C-alpha positions as protocol buffer text, in pm:
chain_id: "A"
residue {
  index: 1
  type: UNK
  ca { x: -4414 y: 14297 z: -9524 }
}
residue {
  index: 2
  type: UNK
  ca { x: -4784 y: 14489 z: -9522 }
}
residue {
  index: 3
  type: UNK
  ca { x: -5003 y: 14198 z: -9450 }
}
residue {
  index: 4
  type: UNK
  ca { x: -4996 y: 13881 z: -9201 }
}
residue {
  index: 5
  type: UNK
  ca { x: -5271 y: 13658 z: -9134 }
}
residue {
  index: 6
  type: UNK
  ca { x: -5250 y: 13496 z: -8826 }
}
residue {
  index: 7
  type: UNK
  ca { x: -5446 y: 13167 z: -8670 }
}
residue {
  index: 8
  type: UNK
  ca { x: -5394 y: 13019 z: -8293 }
}
residue {
  index: 9
  type: UNK
  ca { x: -5576 y: 12726 z: -8189 }
}
residue {
  index: 10
  type: UNK
  ca { x: -5674 y: 12757 z: -7854 }
}
residue {
  index: 11
  type: UNK
  ca { x: -5621 y: 13065 z: -7610 }
}
residue {
  index: 12
  type: UNK
  ca { x: -5421 y: 12851 z: -7392 }
}
residue {
  index: 13
  type: UNK
  ca { x: -5161 y: 12903 z: -7644 }
}
residue {
  index: 14
  type: UNK
  ca { x: -5174 y: 13256 z: -7787 }
}
residue {
  index: 15
  type: UNK
  ca { x: -4766 y: 13297 z: -7885 }
}
residue {
  index: 16
  type: UNK
  ca { x: -4851 y: 13276 z: -8244 }
}
residue {
  index: 17
  type: UNK
  ca { x: -5084 y: 13598 z: -8216 }
}
residue {
  index: 18
  type: UNK
  ca { x: -4856 y: 13797 z: -7939 }
}
residue {
  index: 19
  type: UNK
  ca { x: -4555 y: 13750 z: -8219 }
}
residue {
  index: 20
  type: UNK
  ca { x: -4827 y: 13843 z: -8525 }
}
residue {
  index: 21
  type: UNK
  ca { x: -4909 y: 14148 z: -8340 }
}
residue {
  index: 22
  type: UNK
  ca { x: -4523 y: 14212 z: -8279 }
}
residue {
  index: 23
  type: UNK
  ca { x: -4453 y: 14181 z: -8642 }
}
residue {
  index: 24
  type: UNK
  ca { x: -4734 y: 14388 z: -8746 }
}
residue {
  index: 25
  type: UNK
  ca { x: -4608 y: 14674 z: -8536 }
}
residue {
  index: 26
  type: UNK
  ca { x: -4258 y: 14655 z: -8649 }
}
residue {
  index: 27
  type: UNK
  ca { x: -4321 y: 14631 z: -9006 }
}
residue {
  index: 28
  type: UNK
  ca { x: -4646 y: 14882 z: -8999 }
}
residue {
  index: 29
  type: UNK
  ca { x: -4859 y: 14584 z: -9149 }
}
residue {
  index: 30
  type: UNK
  ca { x: -5253 y: 14489 z: -9126 }
}
residue {
  index: 31
  type: UNK
  ca { x: -5305 y: 14195 z: -8921 }
}
residue {
  index: 32
  type: UNK
  ca { x: -5602 y: 13946 z: -9009 }
}
residue {
  index: 33
  type: UNK
  ca { x: -5648 y: 13690 z: -8747 }
}
residue {
  index: 34
  type: UNK
  ca { x: -5878 y: 13360 z: -8891 }
}
residue {
  index: 35
  type: UNK
  ca { x: -6132 y: 13139 z: -8682 }
}
residue {
  index: 36
  type: UNK
  ca { x: -5974 y: 12808 z: -8645 }
}
residue {
  index: 37
  type: UNK
  ca { x: -6133 y: 12518 z: -8802 }
}
residue {
  index: 38
  type: UNK
  ca { x: -6374 y: 12338 z: -8555 }
}
residue {
  index: 39
  type: UNK
  ca { x: -6310 y: 12006 z: -8425 }
}
residue {
  index: 40
  type: UNK
  ca { x: -6620 y: 11848 z: -8619 }
}
residue {
  index: 41
  type: UNK
  ca { x: -6532 y: 12027 z: -8925 }
}
residue {
  index: 42
  type: UNK
  ca { x: -6148 y: 11862 z: -8862 }
}
residue {
  index: 43
  type: UNK
  ca { x: -6336 y: 11540 z: -8809 }
}
residue {
  index: 44
  type: UNK
  ca { x: -6526 y: 11496 z: -9123 }
}
residue {
  index: 45
  type: UNK
  ca { x: -6213 y: 11631 z: -9344 }
}
residue {
  index: 46
  type: UNK
  ca { x: -6011 y: 11337 z: -9181 }
}
residue {
  index: 47
  type: UNK
  ca { x: -6320 y: 11095 z: -9250 }
}
residue {
  index: 48
  type: UNK
  ca { x: -6347 y: 11226 z: -9631 }
}
residue {
  index: 49
  type: UNK
  ca { x: -5994 y: 11122 z: -9625 }
}
residue {
  index: 50
  type: UNK
  ca { x: -6027 y: 10788 z: -9495 }
}
residue {
  index: 51
  type: UNK
  ca { x: -5854 y: 10875 z: -9191 }
}
residue {
  index: 52
  type: UNK
  ca { x: -6031 y: 10822 z: -8826 }
}
residue {
  index: 53
  type: UNK
  ca { x: -6019 y: 11141 z: -8576 }
}
residue {
  index: 54
  type: UNK
  ca { x: -5703 y: 11125 z: -8381 }
}
residue {
  index: 55
  type: UNK
  ca { x: -5699 y: 10930 z: -8036 }
}
residue {
  index: 56
  type: UNK
  ca { x: -5834 y: 11175 z: -7782 }
}
residue {
  index: 57
  type: UNK
  ca { x: -5983 y: 11366 z: -8011 }
}
residue {
  index: 58
  type: UNK
  ca { x: -6363 y: 11347 z: -8045 }
}
residue {
  index: 59
  type: UNK
  ca { x: -6621 y: 11594 z: -8098 }
}
residue {
  index: 60
  type: UNK
  ca { x: -6671 y: 11884 z: -7899 }
}
residue {
  index: 61
  type: UNK
  ca { x: -7023 y: 11989 z: -7786 }
}
residue {
  index: 62
  type: UNK
  ca { x: -7138 y: 12282 z: -7980 }
}
residue {
  index: 63
  type: UNK
  ca { x: -7143 y: 12454 z: -7664 }
}
residue {
  index: 64
  type: UNK
  ca { x: -6748 y: 12387 z: -7578 }
}
residue {
  index: 65
  type: UNK
  ca { x: -6673 y: 12485 z: -7956 }
}
residue {
  index: 66
  type: UNK
  ca { x: -6829 y: 12820 z: -7936 }
}
residue {
  index: 67
  type: UNK
  ca { x: -6651 y: 12886 z: -7630 }
}
residue {
  index: 68
  type: UNK
  ca { x: -6342 y: 12813 z: -7780 }
}
residue {
  index: 69
  type: UNK
  ca { x: -6341 y: 12988 z: -8052 }
}
residue {
  index: 70
  type: UNK
  ca { x: -6507 y: 13297 z: -7872 }
}
residue {
  index: 71
  type: UNK
  ca { x: -6172 y: 13270 z: -7622 }
}
residue {
  index: 72
  type: UNK
  ca { x: -5946 y: 13244 z: -7902 }
}
residue {
  index: 73
  type: UNK
  ca { x: -6116 y: 13586 z: -8070 }
}
residue {
  index: 74
  type: UNK
  ca { x: -6104 y: 13767 z: -7751 }
}
residue {
  index: 75
  type: UNK
  ca { x: -5714 y: 13674 z: -7701 }
}
residue {
  index: 76
  type: UNK
  ca { x: -5672 y: 13794 z: -8096 }
}
residue {
  index: 77
  type: UNK
  ca { x: -5852 y: 14089 z: -8033 }
}
residue {
  index: 78
  type: UNK
  ca { x: -5644 y: 14157 z: -7702 }
}
residue {
  index: 79
  type: UNK
  ca { x: -5329 y: 14162 z: -7839 }
}
residue {
  index: 80
  type: UNK
  ca { x: -5453 y: 14318 z: -8198 }
}
residue {
  index: 81
  type: UNK
  ca { x: -5561 y: 14649 z: -8005 }
}
residue {
  index: 82
  type: UNK
  ca { x: -5412 y: 14945 z: -8178 }
}
residue {
  index: 83
  type: UNK
  ca { x: -5287 y: 14791 z: -8499 }
}
residue {
  index: 84
  type: UNK
  ca { x: -5526 y: 14813 z: -8840 }
}
residue {
  index: 85
  type: UNK
  ca { x: -5684 y: 14423 z: -8779 }
}
residue {
  index: 86
  type: UNK
  ca { x: -5989 y: 14237 z: -8857 }
}
residue {
  index: 87
  type: UNK
  ca { x: -6112 y: 13896 z: -8745 }
}
residue {
  index: 88
  type: UNK
  ca { x: -6215 y: 13639 z: -9020 }
}
residue {
  index: 89
  type: UNK
  ca { x: -6534 y: 13428 z: -8903 }
}
residue {
  index: 90
  type: UNK
  ca { x: -6627 y: 13012 z: -8915 }
}
residue {
  index: 91
  type: UNK
  ca { x: -6769 y: 13105 z: -9287 }
}
residue {
  index: 92
  type: UNK
  ca { x: -6416 y: 13162 z: -9432 }
}
residue {
  index: 93
  type: UNK
  ca { x: -6222 y: 12874 z: -9193 }
}
residue {
  index: 94
  type: UNK
  ca { x: -6302 y: 12550 z: -9337 }
}
residue {
  index: 95
  type: UNK
  ca { x: -6008 y: 12302 z: -9286 }
}
residue {
  index: 96
  type: UNK
  ca { x: -5825 y: 12412 z: -9612 }
}
residue {
  index: 97
  type: UNK
  ca { x: -5875 y: 12781 z: -9595 }
}
residue {
  index: 98
  type: UNK
  ca { x: -5571 y: 12914 z: -9429 }
}
residue {
  index: 99
  type: UNK
  ca { x: -5370 y: 12788 z: -9739 }
}
residue {
  index: 100
  type: UNK
  ca { x: -5636 y: 12976 z: -9977 }
}
residue {
  index: 101
  type: UNK
  ca { x: -5689 y: 13265 z: -9792 }
}
residue {
  index: 102
  type: UNK
  ca { x: -5323 y: 13274 z: -9686 }
}
residue {
  index: 103
  type: UNK
  ca { x: -5215 y: 13367 z: -10081 }
}
residue {
  index: 104
  type: UNK
  ca { x: -5327 y: 13694 z: -10012 }
}
residue {
  index: 105
  type: UNK
  ca { x: -5081 y: 13790 z: -9710 }
}
residue {
  index: 106
  type: UNK
  ca { x: -4688 y: 13845 z: -9685 }
}
residue {
  index: 107
  type: UNK
  ca { x: -4663 y: 13611 z: -9394 }
}
residue {
  index: 108
  type: UNK
  ca { x: -4877 y: 13341 z: -9203 }
}
residue {
  index: 109
  type: UNK
  ca { x: -4798 y: 13284 z: -8816 }
}
residue {
  index: 110
  type: UNK
  ca { x: -4912 y: 12965 z: -8669 }
}
residue {
  index: 111
  type: UNK
  ca { x: -4862 y: 12799 z: -8350 }
}
residue {
  index: 112
  type: UNK
  ca { x: -4643 y: 12498 z: -8351 }
}
residue {
  index: 113
  type: UNK
  ca { x: -4856 y: 12165 z: -8438 }
}
residue {
  index: 114
  type: UNK
  ca { x: -4906 y: 11826 z: -8243 }
}
residue {
  index: 115
  type: UNK
  ca { x: -5137 y: 11625 z: -8098 }
}
residue {
  index: 116
  type: UNK
  ca { x: -5403 y: 11768 z: -7991 }
}
residue {
  index: 117
  type: UNK
  ca { x: -5483 y: 12004 z: -7811 }
}
residue {
  index: 118
  type: UNK
  ca { x: -5241 y: 12136 z: -8022 }
}
residue {
  index: 119
  type: UNK
  ca { x: -5297 y: 12224 z: -8375 }
}
residue {
  index: 120
  type: UNK
  ca { x: -5335 y: 11963 z: -8576 }
}
residue {
  index: 121
  type: UNK
  ca { x: -4999 y: 11888 z: -8836 }
}
residue {
  index: 122
  type: UNK
  ca { x: -5277 y: 11899 z: -9094 }
}
residue {
  index: 123
  type: UNK
  ca { x: -5377 y: 12256 z: -9049 }
}
residue {
  index: 124
  type: UNK
  ca { x: -4995 y: 12374 z: -9094 }
}
residue {
  index: 125
  type: UNK
  ca { x: -4933 y: 12183 z: -9426 }
}
residue {
  index: 126
  type: UNK
  ca { x: -5250 y: 12345 z: -9567 }
}
residue {
  index: 127
  type: UNK
  ca { x: -5101 y: 12628 z: -9477 }
}
residue {
  index: 128
  type: UNK
  ca { x: -4728 y: 12562 z: -9623 }
}
residue {
  index: 129
  type: UNK
  ca { x: -4830 y: 12387 z: -9932 }
}
residue {
  index: 130
  type: UNK
  ca { x: -5136 y: 12553 z: -10037 }
}
residue {
  index: 131
  type: UNK
  ca { x: -5023 y: 12898 z: -9988 }
}
residue {
  index: 132
  type: UNK
  ca { x: -4728 y: 12960 z: -10126 }
}
residue {
  index: 133
  type: UNK
  ca { x: -4614 y: 13200 z: -9873 }
}
residue {
  index: 134
  type: UNK
  ca { x: -4404 y: 13175 z: -9545 }
}
residue {
  index: 135
  type: UNK
  ca { x: -4561 y: 13060 z: -9265 }
}
residue {
  index: 136
  type: UNK
  ca { x: -4382 y: 13098 z: -8900 }
}
residue {
  index: 137
  type: UNK
  ca { x: -4440 y: 12853 z: -8672 }
}
residue {
  index: 138
  type: UNK
  ca { x: -4404 y: 12978 z: -8311 }
}
residue {
  index: 139
  type: UNK
  ca { x: -4380 y: 12717 z: -8027 }
}
residue {
  index: 140
  type: UNK
  ca { x: -4596 y: 12734 z: -7710 }
}
residue {
  index: 141
  type: UNK
  ca { x: -4486 y: 12984 z: -7467 }
}
residue {
  index: 142
  type: UNK
  ca { x: -4298 y: 13196 z: -7680 }
}
residue {
  index: 143
  type: UNK
  ca { x: -4304 y: 13541 z: -7593 }
}
residue {
  index: 144
  type: UNK
  ca { x: -3968 y: 13722 z: -7734 }
}
residue {
  index: 145
  type: UNK
  ca { x: -3911 y: 13910 z: -8075 }
}
residue {
  index: 146
  type: UNK
  ca { x: -3742 y: 13723 z: -8399 }
}
residue {
  index: 147
  type: UNK
  ca { x: -3536 y: 13845 z: -8662 }
}
residue {
  index: 148
  type: UNK
  ca { x: -3250 y: 14012 z: -8517 }
}
residue {
  index: 149
  type: UNK
  ca { x: -3000 y: 13696 z: -8511 }
}
residue {
  index: 150
  type: UNK
  ca { x: -3120 y: 13450 z: -8752 }
}
residue {
  index: 151
  type: UNK
  ca { x: -2990 y: 13081 z: -8891 }
}
residue {
  index: 152
  type: UNK
  ca { x: -3074 y: 13000 z: -9217 }
}
residue {
  index: 153
  type: UNK
  ca { x: -3061 y: 12625 z: -9289 }
}
residue {
  index: 154
  type: UNK
  ca { x: -2897 y: 12550 z: -9622 }
}
residue {
  index: 155
  type: UNK
  ca { x: -2909 y: 12218 z: -9748 }
}
residue {
  index: 156
  type: UNK
  ca { x: -2825 y: 12309 z: -10097 }
}
residue {
  index: 157
  type: UNK
  ca { x: -3193 y: 12256 z: -10216 }
}
residue {
  index: 158
  type: UNK
  ca { x: -3449 y: 12455 z: -10434 }
}
residue {
  index: 159
  type: UNK
  ca { x: -3649 y: 12508 z: -10158 }
}
residue {
  index: 160
  type: UNK
  ca { x: -3344 y: 12648 z: -9952 }
}
residue {
  index: 161
  type: UNK
  ca { x: -3284 y: 12855 z: -10229 }
}
residue {
  index: 162
  type: UNK
  ca { x: -3633 y: 12988 z: -10265 }
}
residue {
  index: 163
  type: UNK
  ca { x: -3702 y: 13047 z: -9870 }
}
residue {
  index: 164
  type: UNK
  ca { x: -3406 y: 13342 z: -9947 }
}
residue {
  index: 165
  type: UNK
  ca { x: -3662 y: 13516 z: -10122 }
}
residue {
  index: 166
  type: UNK
  ca { x: -3974 y: 13474 z: -9874 }
}
residue {
  index: 167
  type: UNK
  ca { x: -3778 y: 13562 z: -9610 }
}
residue {
  index: 168
  type: UNK
  ca { x: -3558 y: 13838 z: -9735 }
}
residue {
  index: 169
  type: UNK
  ca { x: -3803 y: 14080 z: -9551 }
}
residue {
  index: 170
  type: UNK
  ca { x: -3715 y: 13975 z: -9232 }
}
residue {
  index: 171
  type: UNK
  ca { x: -3333 y: 13872 z: -9309 }
}
residue {
  index: 172
  type: UNK
  ca { x: -3292 y: 14266 z: -9445 }
}
residue {
  index: 173
  type: UNK
  ca { x: -3349 y: 14341 z: -9131 }
}
residue {
  index: 174
  type: UNK
  ca { x: -3131 y: 14133 z: -8923 }
}
residue {
  index: 175
  type: UNK
  ca { x: -2825 y: 14230 z: -8719 }
}
residue {
  index: 176
  type: UNK
  ca { x: -2640 y: 13899 z: -8794 }
}
residue {
  index: 177
  type: UNK
  ca { x: -2754 y: 13590 z: -9017 }
}
residue {
  index: 178
  type: UNK
  ca { x: -2558 y: 13253 z: -8990 }
}
residue {
  index: 179
  type: UNK
  ca { x: -2585 y: 13004 z: -9289 }
}
residue {
  index: 180
  type: UNK
  ca { x: -2580 y: 12685 z: -9191 }
}
residue {
  index: 181
  type: UNK
  ca { x: -2525 y: 12364 z: -9356 }
}
residue {
  index: 182
  type: UNK
  ca { x: -2515 y: 11994 z: -9210 }
}
residue {
  index: 183
  type: UNK
  ca { x: -2291 y: 11708 z: -9350 }
}
residue {
  index: 184
  type: UNK
  ca { x: -2473 y: 11416 z: -9489 }
}
residue {
  index: 185
  type: UNK
  ca { x: -2774 y: 11644 z: -9555 }
}
residue {
  index: 186
  type: UNK
  ca { x: -2722 y: 11820 z: -9821 }
}
residue {
  index: 187
  type: UNK
  ca { x: -2823 y: 11792 z: -10172 }
}
residue {
  index: 188
  type: UNK
  ca { x: -2607 y: 11896 z: -10496 }
}
residue {
  index: 189
  type: UNK
  ca { x: -2587 y: 12247 z: -10474 }
}
residue {
  index: 190
  type: UNK
  ca { x: -2386 y: 12579 z: -10387 }
}
residue {
  index: 191
  type: UNK
  ca { x: -2197 y: 12565 z: -10052 }
}
residue {
  index: 192
  type: UNK
  ca { x: -2327 y: 12776 z: -9726 }
}
residue {
  index: 193
  type: UNK
  ca { x: -2023 y: 13006 z: -9788 }
}
residue {
  index: 194
  type: UNK
  ca { x: -2156 y: 13057 z: -10157 }
}
residue {
  index: 195
  type: UNK
  ca { x: -2505 y: 13115 z: -10021 }
}
residue {
  index: 196
  type: UNK
  ca { x: -2329 y: 13370 z: -9782 }
}
residue {
  index: 197
  type: UNK
  ca { x: -2136 y: 13559 z: -10016 }
}
residue {
  index: 198
  type: UNK
  ca { x: -2440 y: 13613 z: -10179 }
}
residue {
  index: 199
  type: UNK
  ca { x: -2641 y: 13738 z: -9900 }
}
residue {
  index: 200
  type: UNK
  ca { x: -2380 y: 13975 z: -9814 }
}
residue {
  index: 201
  type: UNK
  ca { x: -2419 y: 14151 z: -10172 }
}
residue {
  index: 202
  type: UNK
  ca { x: -2749 y: 14297 z: -10012 }
}
residue {
  index: 203
  type: UNK
  ca { x: -2534 y: 14463 z: -9731 }
}
residue {
  index: 204
  type: UNK
  ca { x: -2621 y: 14213 z: -9482 }
}
residue {
  index: 205
  type: UNK
  ca { x: -2411 y: 14106 z: -9211 }
}
residue {
  index: 206
  type: UNK
  ca { x: -2356 y: 13725 z: -9269 }
}
residue {
  index: 207
  type: UNK
  ca { x: -2119 y: 13401 z: -9173 }
}
residue {
  index: 208
  type: UNK
  ca { x: -2140 y: 13040 z: -9251 }
}
residue {
  index: 209
  type: UNK
  ca { x: -2043 y: 12702 z: -9104 }
}
residue {
  index: 210
  type: UNK
  ca { x: -2049 y: 12338 z: -9212 }
}
residue {
  index: 211
  type: UNK
  ca { x: -2082 y: 12114 z: -8895 }
}
residue {
  index: 212
  type: UNK
  ca { x: -2091 y: 11741 z: -8866 }
}
residue {
  index: 213
  type: UNK
  ca { x: -2386 y: 11652 z: -8658 }
}
residue {
  index: 214
  type: UNK
  ca { x: -2207 y: 11339 z: -8498 }
}
residue {
  index: 215
  type: UNK
  ca { x: -2470 y: 11126 z: -8323 }
}
residue {
  index: 216
  type: UNK
  ca { x: -2734 y: 11407 z: -8369 }
}
residue {
  index: 217
  type: UNK
  ca { x: -3007 y: 11404 z: -8611 }
}
residue {
  index: 218
  type: UNK
  ca { x: -2986 y: 11687 z: -8887 }
}
residue {
  index: 219
  type: UNK
  ca { x: -3272 y: 11880 z: -8728 }
}
residue {
  index: 220
  type: UNK
  ca { x: -3166 y: 11885 z: -8339 }
}
residue {
  index: 221
  type: UNK
  ca { x: -2789 y: 12010 z: -8505 }
}
residue {
  index: 222
  type: UNK
  ca { x: -2970 y: 12287 z: -8625 }
}
residue {
  index: 223
  type: UNK
  ca { x: -3159 y: 12353 z: -8308 }
}
residue {
  index: 224
  type: UNK
  ca { x: -2844 y: 12308 z: -8125 }
}
residue {
  index: 225
  type: UNK
  ca { x: -2658 y: 12541 z: -8341 }
}
residue {
  index: 226
  type: UNK
  ca { x: -2909 y: 12823 z: -8314 }
}
residue {
  index: 227
  type: UNK
  ca { x: -2925 y: 12793 z: -7932 }
}
residue {
  index: 228
  type: UNK
  ca { x: -2530 y: 12834 z: -7931 }
}
residue {
  index: 229
  type: UNK
  ca { x: -2536 y: 13138 z: -8135 }
}
residue {
  index: 230
  type: UNK
  ca { x: -2799 y: 13307 z: -7950 }
}
residue {
  index: 231
  type: UNK
  ca { x: -3025 y: 13295 z: -8244 }
}
residue {
  index: 232
  type: UNK
  ca { x: -3398 y: 13450 z: -8192 }
}
residue {
  index: 233
  type: UNK
  ca { x: -3557 y: 13285 z: -8546 }
}
residue {
  index: 234
  type: UNK
  ca { x: -3486 y: 12969 z: -8777 }
}
residue {
  index: 235
  type: UNK
  ca { x: -3551 y: 12997 z: -9172 }
}
residue {
  index: 236
  type: UNK
  ca { x: -3589 y: 12657 z: -9345 }
}
residue {
  index: 237
  type: UNK
  ca { x: -3702 y: 12532 z: -9675 }
}
residue {
  index: 238
  type: UNK
  ca { x: -3962 y: 12290 z: -9600 }
}
residue {
  index: 239
  type: UNK
  ca { x: -3949 y: 11897 z: -9752 }
}
residue {
  index: 240
  type: UNK
  ca { x: -3702 y: 11865 z: -9926 }
}
residue {
  index: 241
  type: UNK
  ca { x: -3750 y: 11540 z: -9875 }
}
residue {
  index: 242
  type: UNK
  ca { x: -4092 y: 11389 z: -9945 }
}
residue {
  index: 243
  type: UNK
  ca { x: -4326 y: 11428 z: -9675 }
}
residue {
  index: 244
  type: UNK
  ca { x: -4442 y: 11109 z: -9694 }
}
residue {
  index: 245
  type: UNK
  ca { x: -4064 y: 11006 z: -9636 }
}
residue {
  index: 246
  type: UNK
  ca { x: -4026 y: 11193 z: -9336 }
}
residue {
  index: 247
  type: UNK
  ca { x: -4325 y: 11060 z: -9190 }
}
residue {
  index: 248
  type: UNK
  ca { x: -4216 y: 10735 z: -9162 }
}
residue {
  index: 249
  type: UNK
  ca { x: -3808 y: 10832 z: -9105 }
}
residue {
  index: 250
  type: UNK
  ca { x: -3807 y: 11168 z: -8988 }
}
residue {
  index: 251
  type: UNK
  ca { x: -3626 y: 11434 z: -9129 }
}
residue {
  index: 252
  type: UNK
  ca { x: -3497 y: 11788 z: -9067 }
}
residue {
  index: 253
  type: UNK
  ca { x: -3846 y: 11965 z: -9154 }
}
residue {
  index: 254
  type: UNK
  ca { x: -4065 y: 11748 z: -8937 }
}
residue {
  index: 255
  type: UNK
  ca { x: -3833 y: 11792 z: -8658 }
}
residue {
  index: 256
  type: UNK
  ca { x: -3801 y: 12132 z: -8662 }
}
residue {
  index: 257
  type: UNK
  ca { x: -4204 y: 12171 z: -8682 }
}
residue {
  index: 258
  type: UNK
  ca { x: -4270 y: 11940 z: -8416 }
}
residue {
  index: 259
  type: UNK
  ca { x: -4001 y: 12027 z: -8175 }
}
residue {
  index: 260
  type: UNK
  ca { x: -3823 y: 12336 z: -8229 }
}
residue {
  index: 261
  type: UNK
  ca { x: -3802 y: 12557 z: -7906 }
}
residue {
  index: 262
  type: UNK
  ca { x: -3725 y: 12904 z: -8148 }
}
residue {
  index: 263
  type: UNK
  ca { x: -3945 y: 13019 z: -8378 }
}
residue {
  index: 264
  type: UNK
  ca { x: -3913 y: 12879 z: -8769 }
}
residue {
  index: 265
  type: UNK
  ca { x: -4011 y: 13061 z: -9088 }
}
residue {
  index: 266
  type: UNK
  ca { x: -4078 y: 12776 z: -9339 }
}
residue {
  index: 267
  type: UNK
  ca { x: -4150 y: 12801 z: -9721 }
}
residue {
  index: 268
  type: UNK
  ca { x: -4183 y: 12545 z: -9979 }
}
């Protein structure tokens, strides 16, 4: 992994920059920070899509927007000190820019999305769907390292299989990997045990388990298992169920996007 693209929405949540810089140092990678889209640009994008701006979003004054972006850039520059780094500015940063620009990078690191003032979920989805690259989502306040103890959330799907290849730079450095499948949340495909055996053939330290969620959702079961195993990273192939279905009924991917207390590496 030799190139990392990262974005933060506000300087008050620089966790994505923190982790991106740590990974850049660990891998000897070039780090590029991308200026976040303005609230005005996002509101126009929502209008073009026939949507109103989120409640409470509003349009920030130009001066406030400049202050927000300047503070985000300063947060990036502070964390990128000593690294081969670059800041890409507003000319590159429309609402879909991160997905297009992200195609040239090995990894995209972003803050956990949510309702404003968090990063809009649509920005994360653009990165995930349009880049073809893995996207690492970092919860607010996270300050640790990732990749020593990994939980791989396996559900038998093509998306999960693709995640193995895209996550291999991280998996290959892990001290331990636990391949987890959740009863009732599988599609036809190999078992978690078969995936663990495949990963062990690469010389990795891998275990597997298949658990019953009980009264929990599958997403919460993944989080609980990761925490119980002292994992620092979850890897997940995203949206085996359709995005629309997950928005209406919920699903593993969306639960992890919005609620995971641990960083999650998604691929699609």
